[in-house]
C-alpha positions as CSV (number, residue, x, y, z in Angstrom):
1,X,-8.1,7.1,38.2
2,X,-5.5,9.2,36.5
3,X,-2.2,7.4,35.5
4,X,0.7,8.9,37.5
5,X,3.3,10.5,35.3
6,X,6.1,8.4,36.9
7,X,4.4,5.2,35.6
8,X,4.3,6.3,32.0
9,X,7.1,4.5,30.1
10,X,9.5,6.6,28.0
11,X,9.6,4.9,24.6
12,X,11.4,6.2,21.6
13,X,9.5,7.1,18.5
14,X,10.2,3.8,16.7
15,X,8.9,1.7,19.6
16,X,5.8,3.8,19.9
17,X,5.1,3.5,16.2
18,X,5.4,-0.3,16.4
19,X,3.0,-0.5,19.3
20,X,0.5,1.8,17.5
21,X,0.7,-0.5,14.4
22,X,-1.0,-3.2,16.5
23,X,-4.2,-1.1,16.3
24,X,-4.2,-1.0,12.5
25,X,-6.3,-4.2,12.0
26,X,-9.3,-2.4,13.7
27,X,-9.4,0.2,10.9
28,X,-8.4,-1.9,7.9
29,X,-11.0,-2.7,5.2
30,X,-11.0,-6.4,6.3
31,X,-11.5,-5.4,10.0
32,X,-14.3,-7.8,10.6
33,X,-12.3,-10.8,9.3
34,X,-9.3,-9.7,11.4
35,X,-11.4,-9.4,14.5
36,X,-12.9,-12.9,14.0
37,X,-9.3,-14.3,13.6
38,X,-8.1,-12.5,16.8
39,X,-11.1,-13.9,18.7
40,X,-10.0,-17.4,17.7
41,X,-6.6,-16.8,19.2
42,X,-8.0,-15.1,22.3
43,X,-10.0,-18.2,23.0
44,X,-6.7,-20.2,23.6
45,X,-3.9,-20.1,26.1
46,X,-0.3,-20.6,25.0
47,X,-1.4,-22.4,21.9
48,X,0.1,-21.9,18.4
49,X,-2.3,-22.5,15.6
50,X,-1.6,-23.2,11.9
51,X,-3.8,-22.1,9.0
52,X,-5.9,-25.3,9.0
53,X,-6.5,-25.0,12.7
54,X,-7.7,-21.4,12.4
55,X,-9.8,-22.2,9.4
56,X,-11.6,-25.0,11.3
57,X,-12.4,-22.7,14.3
58,X,-13.7,-20.0,12.0
59,X,-16.0,-22.4,10.2
60,X,-17.3,-23.7,13.5
61,X,-18.0,-20.2,14.9
62,X,-19.5,-18.7,11.7
63,X,-19.4,-15.0,11.0
64,X,-17.3,-12.8,8.8
65,X,-14.3,-15.1,8.7
66,X,-16.1,-18.4,8.0
67,X,-15.8,-18.0,4.3
68,X,-12.1,-17.4,4.0
69,X,-10.0,-19.9,2.0
70,X,-6.5,-21.1,3.0
71,X,-4.7,-18.6,0.8
72,X,-6.6,-15.6,1.9
73,X,-6.4,-16.7,5.6
74,X,-2.6,-17.0,5.2
75,X,-2.4,-13.4,4.0
76,X,-4.5,-12.2,6.9
77,X,-2.3,-14.1,9.5
78,X,0.9,-12.8,7.9
79,X,-0.5,-9.2,8.1
80,X,-1.4,-9.6,11.7
81,X,2.0,-10.9,12.4
82,X,3.6,-7.9,10.8
83,X,1.5,-5.5,12.8
84,X,2.6,-7.3,16.0
85,X,-0.8,-8.8,17.1
86,X,0.5,-12.4,16.5
87,X,3.9,-14.1,16.9
88,X,5.4,-16.7,14.7
89,X,5.8,-20.1,16.3
90,X,8.8,-22.4,16.0
91,X,8.4,-26.1,15.3
92,X,9.4,-29.0,13.0
93,X,7.0,-29.6,10.1
94,X,6.3,-33.1,8.8
95,X,4.3,-32.8,5.6
96,X,3.4,-35.2,2.8
97,X,3.3,-32.6,0.1
98,X,4.8,-29.3,-0.8
99,X,1.4,-27.5,-0.5
100,X,0.8,-29.0,3.0
101,X,4.3,-27.9,4.1
102,X,3.8,-24.4,2.8
103,X,0.5,-24.1,4.7
104,X,1.6,-25.8,7.9
105,X,5.2,-24.5,8.4
106,X,4.0,-21.2,9.8
107,X,2.2,-21.4,13.1
108,X,1.1,-18.4,15.1
109,X,0.3,-17.5,18.7
110,X,-1.2,-14.5,20.4
111,X,1.1,-11.7,21.5
112,X,0.5,-9.9,24.8
113,X,-0.2,-6.5,23.1
114,X,-2.5,-8.2,20.6
115,X,-4.5,-9.9,23.4
116,X,-4.9,-6.7,25.3
117,X,-6.0,-4.7,22.3
118,X,-8.6,-7.3,21.3
119,X,-9.9,-7.5,24.8
120,X,-10.4,-3.7,24.9
121,X,-12.0,-3.8,21.4
122,X,-14.5,-6.5,22.4
123,X,-15.4,-4.4,25.5
124,X,-16.0,-1.3,23.4
125,X,-18.1,-3.2,20.9
126,X,-20.2,-4.8,23.6
127,X,-20.7,-1.8,25.9
128,X,-19.9,1.4,24.0
129,X,-23.5,2.7,23.9
130,X,-24.6,1.4,27.4
131,X,-24.9,3.6,30.4
132,X,-22.6,2.2,33.1
133,X,-23.8,2.5,36.7
134,X,-21.4,4.1,39.2
135,X,-20.2,1.7,41.9
136,X,-20.9,4.2,44.6
137,X,-20.8,1.6,47.4
138,X,-17.1,0.9,46.6
139,X,-16.1,4.4,47.9
140,X,-17.4,3.5,51.4
141,X,-15.3,0.3,51.3
142,X,-12.3,2.3,50.2
143,X,-12.7,4.7,53.1
144,X,-13.1,1.8,55.6
145,X,-10.2,-0.1,54.2
146,X,-7.8,2.9,54.4
147,X,-8.9,3.7,58.0
148,X,-8.4,0.1,59.1
149,X,-5.0,-0.1,57.3
150,X,-3.8,3.1,58.9
151,X,-4.8,1.9,62.4
152,X,-3.1,-1.5,61.9
153,X,0.1,0.0,60.5
154,X,0.4,2.6,63.3
155,X,-0.4,0.1,66.0
156,X,2.2,-1.9,68.1
157,X,4.1,-4.4,66.0
158,X,2.6,-3.1,62.8
159,X,0.6,-5.2,60.4
160,X,1.3,-8.8,59.3
161,X,2.8,-8.8,55.7
162,X,0.2,-11.2,54.3
163,X,-2.7,-9.3,55.8
164,X,-1.3,-6.0,54.6
165,X,-0.8,-7.4,51.1
166,X,-4.4,-8.6,50.9
167,X,-5.8,-5.3,52.2
168,X,-3.7,-3.2,49.8
169,X,-4.7,-5.3,46.8
170,X,-8.4,-5.2,47.7
171,X,-8.3,-1.5,48.3
172,X,-6.8,-0.6,44.9
173,X,-9.1,-3.0,43.1
174,X,-12.2,-1.4,44.7
175,X,-10.9,2.1,43.9
176,X,-10.0,1.3,40.3
177,X,-13.5,-0.1,39.7
178,X,-15.1,3.0,41.2
179,X,-12.9,5.5,39.3
180,X,-13.5,3.6,36.0
181,X,-17.3,3.6,36.5
182,X,-17.3,7.3,37.2
183,X,-15.3,8.1,34.1
184,X,-17.5,5.9,31.9
185,X,-20.8,7.3,33.3
186,X,-19.8,10.9,32.8
187,X,-18.5,10.2,29.2
188,X,-22.0,8.7,28.4
189,X,-23.7,11.7,30.1
190,X,-21.7,14.1,27.9
191,X,-22.6,12.2,24.8
192,X,-26.3,12.4,25.6
193,X,-26.4,16.1,26.6
194,X,-24.6,17.0,23.4
195,X,-27.8,16.1,21.5
196,X,-30.0,19.0,20.3
197,X,-33.0,16.8,19.3
198,X,-34.3,15.7,22.7
199,X,-38.1,15.5,22.8
200,X,-40.1,16.2,26.0
201,X,-40.1,12.5,27.1
202,X,-36.3,12.1,26.7
203,X,-35.7,15.5,28.4
204,X,-37.9,14.5,31.4
205,X,-35.9,11.3,31.8
206,X,-32.5,12.9,31.7
207,X,-33.6,15.6,34.0
208,X,-34.6,13.1,36.6
209,X,-31.3,11.3,36.0
210,X,-29.3,14.5,36.6
211,X,-31.3,15.8,39.6
212,X,-31.4,12.4,41.4
213,X,-28.6,10.0,40.3
214,X,-25.8,12.5,39.6
215,X,-26.6,14.6,42.6
216,X,-26.4,11.5,44.8
217,X,-23.1,10.6,43.4
218,X,-21.6,14.1,43.8
219,X,-22.9,14.4,47.4
220,X,-21.5,11.0,48.4
221,X,-18.1,11.7,46.9
222,X,-18.0,15.1,48.5
223,X,-18.9,13.6,51.9
224,X,-16.3,10.8,51.8
225,X,-13.4,12.7,50.2
226,X,-12.3,14.5,53.4
227,X,-12.5,11.2,55.4
228,X,-10.3,9.4,52.8
229,X,-7.8,12.3,52.7
230,X,-7.5,12.2,56.5
231,X,-6.9,8.4,56.5
232,X,-4.2,8.9,53.8
233,X,-2.5,11.6,55.8
234,X,-2.4,9.3,58.8
235,X,-1.1,6.4,56.7
236,X,1.4,8.4,54.6
237,X,4.4,8.5,57.1
238,X,4.3,4.7,57.5
239,X,3.8,4.0,53.8
240,X,7.5,3.4,52.8
241,X,8.1,0.9,55.6
242,X,4.8,-0.9,54.6
243,X,5.8,-1.2,51.0
244,X,9.2,-2.4,52.0
245,X,7.7,-5.2,54.2
246,X,5.3,-6.2,51.4
247,X,8.2,-6.5,48.9
248,X,10.3,-8.5,51.4
249,X,7.3,-10.8,51.9
250,X,6.3,-11.3,48.3
251,X,8.3,-9.8,45.5
252,X,6.3,-11.4,42.7
253,X,7.7,-10.9,39.2
254,X,9.9,-8.1,40.5
255,X,12.1,-10.8,42.2
256,X,13.1,-12.3,38.8
257,X,16.7,-11.8,37.6
258,X,16.8,-8.5,35.7
259,X,19.6,-9.5,33.4
260,X,20.5,-12.9,32.1
261,X,23.2,-13.9,29.6
262,X,23.8,-10.3,28.6
263,X,20.2,-9.6,27.5
264,X,18.5,-6.4,28.2
265,X,16.4,-5.8,31.3
266,X,12.9,-7.1,31.3
267,X,10.1,-4.7,32.3
268,X,7.6,-5.8,34.9
269,X,4.3,-4.1,35.5
270,X,3.6,-4.5,39.2
271,X,0.2,-4.9,40.9
272,X,-1.6,-1.8,42.0
273,X,-0.6,-0.5,45.4
274,X,2.9,-2.0,45.3
275,X,4.7,1.2,44.3
276,X,4.6,4.7,45.9
277,X,3.4,6.2,42.6
278,X,0.1,4.3,42.9
279,X,-0.5,5.8,46.3
280,X,0.3,9.3,45.0
281,X,-2.3,8.8,42.3
282,X,-4.8,7.7,44.9
283,X,-4.1,10.7,47.0
284,X,-4.3,13.1,44.0
285,X,-7.8,11.9,43.3
286,X,-9.1,13.3,46.6
287,X,-6.7,16.3,47.3
288,X,-4.7,18.8,45.4
289,X,-1.1,17.7,44.8
290,X,1.7,19.5,42.9
291,X,-0.6,22.1,41.5
292,X,-3.0,19.5,40.0
293,X,-6.7,19.9,40.7
294,X,-8.2,16.8,42.4
295,X,-10.8,14.6,40.8
296,X,-13.4,15.5,43.3
297,X,-13.4,19.1,42.2
298,X,-13.4,18.1,38.6
299,X,-16.4,15.8,39.3
300,X,-18.3,18.8,40.8
301,X,-17.4,21.0,37.8
302,X,-18.6,18.3,35.4
303,X,-21.9,18.1,37.2
304,X,-22.4,21.8,36.9
305,X,-21.7,21.7,33.2
306,X,-24.2,18.9,32.8
307,X,-26.9,20.9,34.5
308,X,-26.0,23.9,32.2
309,X,-26.4,21.6,29.2
310,X,-29.8,20.4,30.5
311,X,-30.8,24.1,31.0
312,X,-29.8,24.9,27.4
313,X,-32.0,22.0,26.1
314,X,-34.9,23.4,28.2
315,X,-34.4,26.8,26.6
316,X,-34.4,25.2,23.1
317,X,-37.7,23.5,23.8
318,X,-39.3,26.7,25.0
319,X,-38.2,28.4,21.8
320,X,-39.7,25.7,19.6
321,X,-43.1,27.4,19.8
322,X,-41.6,30.3,17.7
323,X,-40.0,28.0,15.1
324,X,-36.5,28.4,16.4
325,X,-35.7,24.7,16.8
326,X,-33.5,22.2,15.1
327,X,-34.9,20.4,12.1
328,X,-32.6,17.4,12.6
329,X,-35.5,15.0,13.4
330,X,-37.4,16.2,10.3
331,X,-34.3,15.7,8.1
332,X,-33.7,12.2,9.5
333,X,-37.3,11.3,8.7
334,X,-36.9,12.7,5.1
335,X,-33.7,10.6,4.7
336,X,-35.5,7.5,5.8
337,X,-38.2,8.2,3.2
338,X,-35.5,8.5,0.5
339,X,-33.9,5.2,1.6
340,X,-37.2,3.2,1.6
341,X,-38.6,4.7,-1.6
342,X,-38.6,3.3,-5.1
343,X,-36.6,5.3,-7.7
344,X,-39.6,7.1,-9.2
345,X,-41.1,7.8,-5.8
346,X,-37.7,9.2,-4.7
347,X,-37.9,11.7,-7.6
348,X,-41.4,12.8,-6.5
349,X,-40.2,13.2,-2.9
350,X,-37.3,15.4,-4.0
351,X,-39.7,17.6,-6.0
352,X,-42.1,17.9,-3.1
353,X,-39.5,18.6,-0.5
354,X,-37.1,20.9,-2.3
355,X,-39.0,22.0,-5.5
356,X,-36.1,20.8,-7.7
357,X,-37.0,19.2,-11.0
358,X,-34.7,16.9,-12.9
359,X,-32.6,18.3,-15.7
360,X,-33.8,17.2,-19.2
361,X,-31.0,18.2,-21.6
362,X,-27.5,19.4,-21.8
363,X,-25.8,21.4,-24.5
364,X,-24.0,18.4,-26.1
365,X,-26.0,16.2,-28.5
366,X,-25.9,12.5,-28.0
367,X,-24.6,10.0,-30.5
368,X,-26.5,9.7,-33.7
369,X,-27.6,6.2,-33.0
370,X,-29.0,7.2,-29.6
371,X,-32.1,9.2,-30.0
372,X,-33.3,10.2,-26.6
373,X,-36.9,11.3,-26.2
374,X,-37.6,14.7,-24.7
375,X,-39.4,13.3,-21.7
376,X,-36.4,11.2,-20.6
377,X,-34.9,12.2,-17.2
378,X,-31.2,12.8,-16.9
379,X,-31.2,10.3,-14.0
380,X,-32.2,7.3,-16.2
381,X,-30.9,8.6,-19.5
382,X,-27.6,7.6,-21.2
383,X,-24.4,9.2,-20.0
384,X,-22.9,11.9,-22.3
385,X,-19.1,12.4,-22.2
386,X,-18.3,16.1,-21.5
387,X,-14.9,17.3,-22.6
388,X,-12.7,18.7,-19.9
389,X,-12.3,22.1,-21.5
390,X,-16.1,22.5,-21.8
391,X,-16.6,21.2,-18.2
392,X,-14.0,23.5,-16.6
393,X,-14.0,26.6,-18.9
394,X,-17.2,26.4,-20.8
395,X,-15.2,26.4,-24.1
396,X,-14.2,23.8,-26.7
397,X,-11.1,25.7,-27.8
398,X,-7.7,24.0,-27.2
399,X,-5.4,25.9,-24.9
400,X,-1.6,25.6,-24.4
401,X,1.0,23.6,-26.2
402,X,0.9,19.9,-26.9
403,X,2.4,18.0,-24.1
404,X,5.8,16.4,-24.8
405,X,6.3,12.7,-24.5
406,X,7.0,11.7,-20.9
407,X,10.5,10.4,-20.2
408,X,10.3,7.0,-18.6
409,X,14.1,6.4,-18.5
410,X,14.3,6.5,-14.7
411,X,11.5,4.0,-14.2
412,X,13.1,1.7,-16.8
413,X,16.4,1.9,-15.0
414,X,14.8,1.1,-11.7
415,X,13.1,-1.9,-13.2
416,X,16.4,-3.1,-14.7
417,X,18.1,-2.6,-11.3
418,X,15.4,-4.6,-9.6
419,X,15.7,-7.4,-12.1
420,X,19.5,-7.6,-11.7
421,X,19.1,-7.7,-7.9
422,X,16.6,-10.6,-8.3
423,X,18.9,-12.5,-10.6
424,X,21.8,-11.9,-8.2
425,X,19.8,-13.2,-5.2
426,X,18.8,-16.4,-7.1
427,X,22.4,-17.0,-8.1
428,X,23.5,-16.5,-4.5
429,X,20.8,-19.0,-3.4
430,X,22.1,-21.5,-6.0
431,X,25.7,-21.1,-4.8
432,X,24.5,-21.6,-1.2
433,X,22.7,-24.9,-2.1
434,X,25.8,-26.2,-4.0
435,X,28.1,-25.2,-1.1
436,X,25.9,-26.8,1.5
437,X,25.7,-30.2,-0.4
438,X,26.7,-33.1,1.8
439,X,26.3,-31.3,5.1
440,X,22.7,-30.2,5.3
441,X,22.5,-31.5,8.8
442,X,25.1,-28.9,9.9
443,X,23.9,-25.8,8.1
444,X,20.8,-23.6,8.2
445,X,19.6,-22.4,4.8
446,X,18.3,-19.0,4.2
447,X,14.8,-18.3,3.0
448,X,15.9,-17.6,-0.5
449,X,17.9,-20.9,-0.7
450,X,15.0,-22.9,0.7
451,X,12.6,-21.3,-1.8
452,X,14.8,-22.2,-4.7
453,X,15.1,-25.8,-3.4
454,X,11.3,-26.1,-3.1
455,X,10.9,-24.7,-6.6
456,X,13.3,-27.2,-8.1
457,X,11.9,-30.1,-6.0
458,X,8.3,-29.3,-7.1
459,X,9.5,-29.3,-10.8
460,X,11.4,-32.6,-10.3
461,X,8.4,-34.3,-8.7
462,X,6.2,-33.0,-11.5
463,X,8.6,-34.5,-14.1
464,X,8.8,-37.8,-12.2
465,X,7.8,-41.1,-13.8
466,X,6.8,-44.1,-11.6
467,X,8.3,-47.4,-12.3
468,X,7.1,-50.8,-11.0
469,X,9.6,-53.2,-9.6
470,X,9.6,-56.3,-7.4
471,X,10.2,-55.7,-3.7
472,X,12.3,-57.7,-1.3
473,X,9.3,-60.0,-0.4
474,X,8.1,-60.4,-3.9
475,X,5.5,-57.7,-3.5
476,X,5.4,-55.0,-6.2
477,X,7.1,-51.7,-5.2
478,X,7.3,-48.3,-7.0
479,X,10.3,-46.1,-7.6
480,X,11.0,-42.7,-9.2
481,X,12.6,-42.6,-12.7
482,X,13.8,-39.4,-14.3
483,X,12.8,-37.3,-11.3
484,X,15.1,-34.3,-11.9
485,X,15.0,-30.6,-12.7
486,X,17.5,-28.0,-13.5
487,X,17.9,-24.3,-14.1
488,X,20.3,-23.6,-16.9
489,X,20.7,-19.9,-16.0
490,X,21.7,-20.7,-12.5
491,X,23.7,-23.8,-13.4
492,X,22.1,-26.0,-10.8
493,X,20.5,-29.5,-11.2
494,X,18.6,-31.6,-8.7
495,X,17.8,-35.3,-9.0
496,X,15.3,-37.1,-6.7
497,X,15.5,-40.8,-5.9
498,X,13.0,-42.8,-3.9
499,X,14.7,-45.0,-1.3
500,X,12.8,-46.8,1.4
501,X,13.8,-45.7,4.9
502,X,15.7,-42.7,3.8
503,X,15.2,-39.4,5.7
504,X,16.4,-36.0,4.5
505,X,16.1,-33.1,7.0
506,X,16.8,-29.6,5.8
507,X,17.1,-26.7,8.4
508,X,16.2,-23.2,7.3
509,X,15.3,-19.8,8.7
510,X,11.6,-20.5,7.9
511,X,11.5,-23.9,9.7
512,X,12.6,-27.5,9.1
513,X,11.7,-29.6,6.0
514,X,11.6,-33.4,6.5
515,X,11.5,-35.6,3.3
516,X,10.7,-39.3,4.0
517,X,11.9,-42.0,1.6
518,X,13.6,-39.4,-0.7
519,X,17.3,-38.7,-1.5
520,X,18.5,-35.6,-3.2
521,X,21.4,-35.3,-5.6
522,X,22.5,-31.7,-6.1
523,X,25.1,-30.6,-8.6
524,X,25.8,-28.4,-11.6
525,X,24.3,-28.7,-15.0
526,X,26.1,-30.5,-17.8
527,X,27.0,-27.2,-19.5
528,X,28.6,-25.6,-16.4
529,X,30.1,-28.6,-14.6
530,X,33.9,-28.3,-14.2
531,X,35.0,-31.8,-13.2
532,X,33.3,-31.8,-9.8
533,X,31.0,-34.8,-9.0
534,X,27.5,-34.3,-7.7
535,X,27.0,-34.9,-4.0
536,X,24.3,-37.2,-2.6
537,X,22.4,-36.0,0.4
538,X,20.4,-38.5,2.5
C-alpha cells in the first residue's frame, strides 16, 4: 500500500542525515560484527548492557562477533552509539580497578530506530531471494469487512465504539498484509524475468507461473476492486463521525500530554485506520484519486509487462538455433573452471579459450644477480620495476624542471596550534580539579577533568608501596605509603591514603566513580604552591 503524502514527516536536512547514518553499519567493513552485536541487543527488552555482558552473549552465540576482545568490542559499541543505533545508559559504577571502571562505566541500550533497521535487515537477509505467495484470500476478507462496517455505521444507533475499533484494526492489518505480499511477489517476478539465460525447463516453469498464478491474482483483484470501491463510497460520509467516536473511546498514545515542562512536542505514530489519511490511501488503491492512477490498474499493467518479458525470452530461445543467444552460461562455466583450476592448469585453460600466450620478456633487463631463464613465464617470474616515464611515454628522457621543496609551514602551524589547544585543555582540567577540591559531592566534573584525575590516580597507585601494620584487633593490616603522583607542567599533585571505611564519590559527565577505602589529597606541586594548603577529600 502506498504511503499517503500527508503521513510523510517533514524533517530538515540535518535530521534526515542523522536518521540515514543509522544505516551505515550495514555497509561498513565490519558489517558482520555490527550485525551480530545488534542481534544481541534486539534479543533484550529495555536492558542496558556493558562490554562484558555483550562479549558473553557473543561468545555463547558464536559467529562473526565471538572472537572480539574487550577493546575492539568497545570501539564497535561506541561507533554504533555515534551512528544512532544504540543509546548510552546512565548508572553508577562500582569497580575494583581502573580498567574495570573504564570498561563498565559505559552501558548501552537499543534505540527505536536501531531496532527497526535491524529487524528489517534480518528480514531481508532471511527472505530476500524467496518468492512470497500473495495472500489473495485476505482481499475477500477486506471486502466483507468494509461492507459489514458500512452497514453497521449507517444503521440505527451506529456501531459500538469497541466493535468499530476492532473491525477497523482488523481490516487494515489484512489489507496491509495483502498489499505487501503483492508488492514483494511482483518485485521477485521482475527480478526473474530480467534474466536472459533461462533454459527450457526454467522457461516452462515461469510460463506456468505467469499464465496460472499471476492471472488468477489479477482476475481476483479486478473482480473485487469495484465491490470494495462501492463499500468505501457508502462508508465515506460516515467516516469522520466514526473516527471521532473511536478517538473518544480509546485515544491511545495520542491522549498523552503533548508538552511538558517546556519540552518540544512528542510525535506519535498512530495505528492504521485511526486517521483519515489511512482511509484515503486505502481508497486510492482501488480507485483514481487526485489524478493518481490506482494500484489495480498498475497491477494489470505490471502483468502485461511480465507477459511481454516472457515473450521476449521465448523469442530468444527460438533464435538460439542460429547462434544469436547469450553466452552468459558458457562464460560462467569458464569462470568456474578458472576458480577450481591449479595455476598451471589455469594458464592452459586461458590459452585454449582465448589463444593468448603468456609474455616472456620485457625491454628492461633484470638485475645482474637475477638470471631468469628464457622459458620462465612472466606470471611466476620476478617483478621488474618499470620507470614512470617509460611506462607512460615510452621514453627514459627526463622532462620538466626539478620539483621545488614542498612548503610544510601550514601543516606545522596547524600541529603547533593543536598542541597548544591540548595543553590549554589539560591546564583547564587541572584548574577545575583544584577548584573542586573539598566539594566533590556538590560538583560534576567534565570528561577532561575526570580523565586527568584517572591518569594521576593510576600513576599514584602504580607508585604505591604497601606497608604492614597491626590492626585494631591485633590482626595485620596493610596501608599505602608514598602513593602519590604529580604533573610538574600542570602544577598539580595527588596523594592517595588507604583508610578503612572511607568512601570517595566523584560525579562526572561520563558517570560516577566510587572509590572504597581511599582518600585523595589534591593540591599544587612544591614548585608552584603559593601558601595554600592541600585539601583532603573523603
